[in-house]
C-alpha positions, -999 to +999 in steps of 0.1 A: +539-385+139+551-376+104+550-405+078+562-405+042+550-433+020+567-439-014+543-457-037+505-454-040+498-490-049+479-516-029+503-517+001+511-480+001+475-468-001+462-494+024+490-485+049+481-449+046+445-457+053+453-479+083+477-454+099+456-423+094+445-407+127+443-372+141+478-373+154+495-385+122+505-365+091+510-387+061+524-378+027+522-402-002+546-399-032+539-415-066+546-407-102+511-418-112+487-389-109+456-412-112+467-432-081+473-400-061+439-387-071+422-418-059+440-415-025+430-378-022+394-387-028+393-414-001+417-401+026+428-370+044+465-373+035+489-351+015+501-363-019+531-354-040+536-362-077+572-372-084+600-397-085+606-409-049+641-421-057+652-384-060+664-367-029+648-333-038+614-350-040+619-367-007+629-334+009+598-317-005+577-344+010+592-336+044+615-366+047+641-347+067+616-344+096+598-377+091+594-402+119+590-430+093+595-435+056+579-465+040+592-474+005+565-496-011+568-491-048+568-520-073+606-519-076+629-535-050+658-513-061+638-481-059+626-491-025+660-498-011+674-465-026+645-445-012+648-460+023+686-454+023+682-418+011+656-412+037+680-421+065+707-399+050+682-370+048+672-373+084+642-397+087+642-414+120+632-448+107+629-463+072+613-495+059+617-510+025+594-535+010+612-561-012+601-590-034+634-607-044+649-634-021+684-620-029+675-588-011+654-602+017+674-634+027+707-614+025+727-646+020+763-636+019+756-599+020+734-576+041+719-550+018+699-537+048+731-531+069+750-516+039+723-492+030+714-483+065+678-493+062+660-501+096+637-528+084+631-549+053+597-565+049+587-591+023+550-598+024+554-627-001+578-645+023+555-640+053+525-651+033+543-683+023+551-691+059+514-684+069+502-708+042+527-734+053+515-732+088+479-737+077+488-767+056+508-783+084+482-778+110+447-779+094+432-789+127+448-761+148+422-739+165+443-707+162+478-700+148+501-671+155+537-664+145+564-641+155+598-629+142+594-639+105+585-674+114+614-681+139+588-686+167+556-705+162+526-707+185+495-729+181+463-736+200+450-771+195+434-800+213+454-829+229+446-860+210+434-893+225+467-912+221+491-884+228+523-894+247+518-865+272+485-877+286+487-885+323+521-869+327+532-838+345+551-813+324+583-820+344+581-856+332+576-848+295+611-835+287+599-809+262+625-802+235+647-772+244+632-742+228+595-750+234+571-742+262+535-750+270+521-716+276+484-722+286+458-749+290+420-747+287+401-774+306+364-776+312+359-740+302+386-725+323+421-714+311+453-713+332+491-710+330+506-745+338+535-751+361+560-780+362+535-802+382+506-797+359+493-830+344+481-832+308+446-846+302+430-859+270+409-832+253+428-804+270+432-774+247+468-762+249+488-733+236+522-745+226+550-721+216+584-731+203+613-723+180+602-732+145+630-757+140+618-780+168+581-771+170+567-802+153+588-824+176+572-808+206+537-808+191+539-846+186+539-850+224+504-836+226+489-844+192+502-877+177+474-885+152+490-895+119+475-876+090+495-895+064+516-879+036+496-849+024+496-840-013+497-804-023+493-789-058+507-754-063+495-733-093+523-709-103+560-707-096+568-673-083+594-668-055+565-673-030+562-709-043+598-716-036+595-702-001+564-723+005+581-754-008+611-749+015+587-744+045+570-777+037+602-797+030+598-829+049+584-864+045+549-853+055+543-835+022+543-844-015+545-812-036+538-806-072+543-771-087+526-763-120+543-736-140+534-726-176+566-707-183+591-734-193+622-714-183+608-707-149+597-743-144+633-755-152+647-730-128+624-741-100+631-778-106+669-771-104+665-753-071+639-776-055+650-811-062+626-826-037+596-811-055+579-824-087+577-795-111+554-798-141+554-775-171+516-773-175+484-755-164+466-775-136+433-760-147+436-776-181+410-805-178+434-830-194+462-821-170+439-821-140+427-856-148+461-870-158+476-858-126+446-870-105+444-835-089+409-842-075+427-864-050+451-838-036+447-826+000+452-789-009+453-768-040+472-735-036+470-707-062+501-684-062+499-667-095+505-629-098+470-626-113+442-624-087+415-634-112+433-666-122+439-675-086+403-671-077+390-689-108+416-716-105+407-724-069+369-723-076+374-746-106+395-770-085+369-771-058+342-778-084+363-808-096+365-824-061+395-808-044+388-807-006+408-776+004+418-746-017+439-715-009+441-684-030+466-655-028+448-623-035+466-589-038+436-566-045+414-558-015+383-554-037+384-592-044+385-604-008+347-604-004+344-629-033+365-656-018+339-674+004+311-669-021+329-690-047+338-718-023+375-710-016+385-721+019+413-696+028+424-664+012+458-649+020+466-613+013+502-602+011+489-566+014+473-573+048+505-591+059+526-561+049+504-536+068+505-558+099+543-559+098+545-521+092+522-515+121+544-536+143+574-514+134+555-481+137+541-490+171+570-482+195+549-485+227+566-505+254+535-528+257+513-539+228+485-565+228+493-589+199+465-614+201+438-630+223+435-667+225+414-693+244+382-675+235+395-642+248+407-656+282+444-655+274+462-625+260+495-623+242+517-591+247+549-577+232+567-561+261+599-539+261+616-543+294+622-510+312+655-500+329+638-497+363+621-531+362+629-554+392+634-583+368+665-568+351+695-589+357+675-619+369+669-653+353+635-665+343+639-691+370+642-664+396+614-643+383+587-671+382+557-653+368+534-684+371+504-686+377+495-654+358+522-651+331+547-669+311+576-655+290+571-673+257+598-656+236+627-632+240+646-610+216+682-601+224+708-587+201+684-590+172+678-627+177+645-642+188+641-675+205+620-694+231+640-688+263+653-713+289+648-710+326+684-699+330+682-670+306+686-636+320+664-606+313+681-573+305+668-537+301+657-531+265+649-567+258+617-573+238+597-603+251+565-621+243+544-626+274+513-648+276+488-646+304+454-640+318+433-612+305+427-582+328+461-581+344+478-555+321+484-531+350+504-558+368+524-566+337+533-529+333+545-528+368+566-559+366+584-548+335+584-511+342+568-502+309+556-468+321 
């Protein structure tokens, strides 16, 4: 595989490192010779000094024969232009990393479609969703997400007073767009069917469309946590995405922004959030706002050092739970040692999303749950599969597998029993470990 990476920053260099293997040829382009020298000393990749927004530079890097071009510079506009040029020059697939919501959300206009770019990734957006899931479900044993947050999956324990206890799944009337994928009981895990009864202390894996997930979750875990108070240090675009992901009566949000113009802009856009023009690490502000009483302190500044120090300081003043966003990989080892509960790295999020795009194999292991007993696979349905043209009700994969999500025509959702499987569909399948061969046979993945 031939890969061209535009930009030798954190995301570009780490992606090159992760994708390097004997069968892959990688060329990294940057206009900073020091960055390229650092990459040359650490990795077996080719480098090219130049402006990656110029067609002749892209051609010199081999873009015309590239299987993939990743544009990951610090400029959204440069990335979009690079990715578009790459497609015009012959690259099979292009990915552009963007920061601004106007480009990523594509409200009213699709830059991606207009420019012919195959994929847009926004690590800040994905990181905001990951932080929101952690804040919403602090007691969850394990959390995964798919399709930019459209599908959510959680593993958690059924609470003592949950409405589902003592009822079979067929009696529960789960909201449309949700499925109970697996149950762990007394050390054993299994895929439930319609007659399976829910017990207290079962550990369940629930999957659902994000819009109705919390409604479904309340059937199995109804303990009231009360309204949770969250203090957010910094008001970048990530803060707005995080606030929107937490927009409901369960959360009271305060965003602290030291730039007055930015604070006013956020307050105008997020009228349900209290926006304060101040530094939360100022002792007077911290005390006046009673920040020692918040349930979570989240540091989202563009400065890693301030995020780490801000969270460490908040923890020292009595905050129970602190989250820091850290861009630089060299700082990740510091997080636990200074008492910060959870680090989130947009760089790591970006690389994971890129790997998903690069990996075109028809069957890919995404995750292992239930202490390794249950596996989650992404499967591309082959044309010769016996399930093509059949509904999920007709296929009936239980007791070994369950189709948890389906992607058709670019849209991802939790399917209904009446939904039909077509060749080329991408599905998320959850099932028992050790049955990958059977899965390949069922869906003709080769």
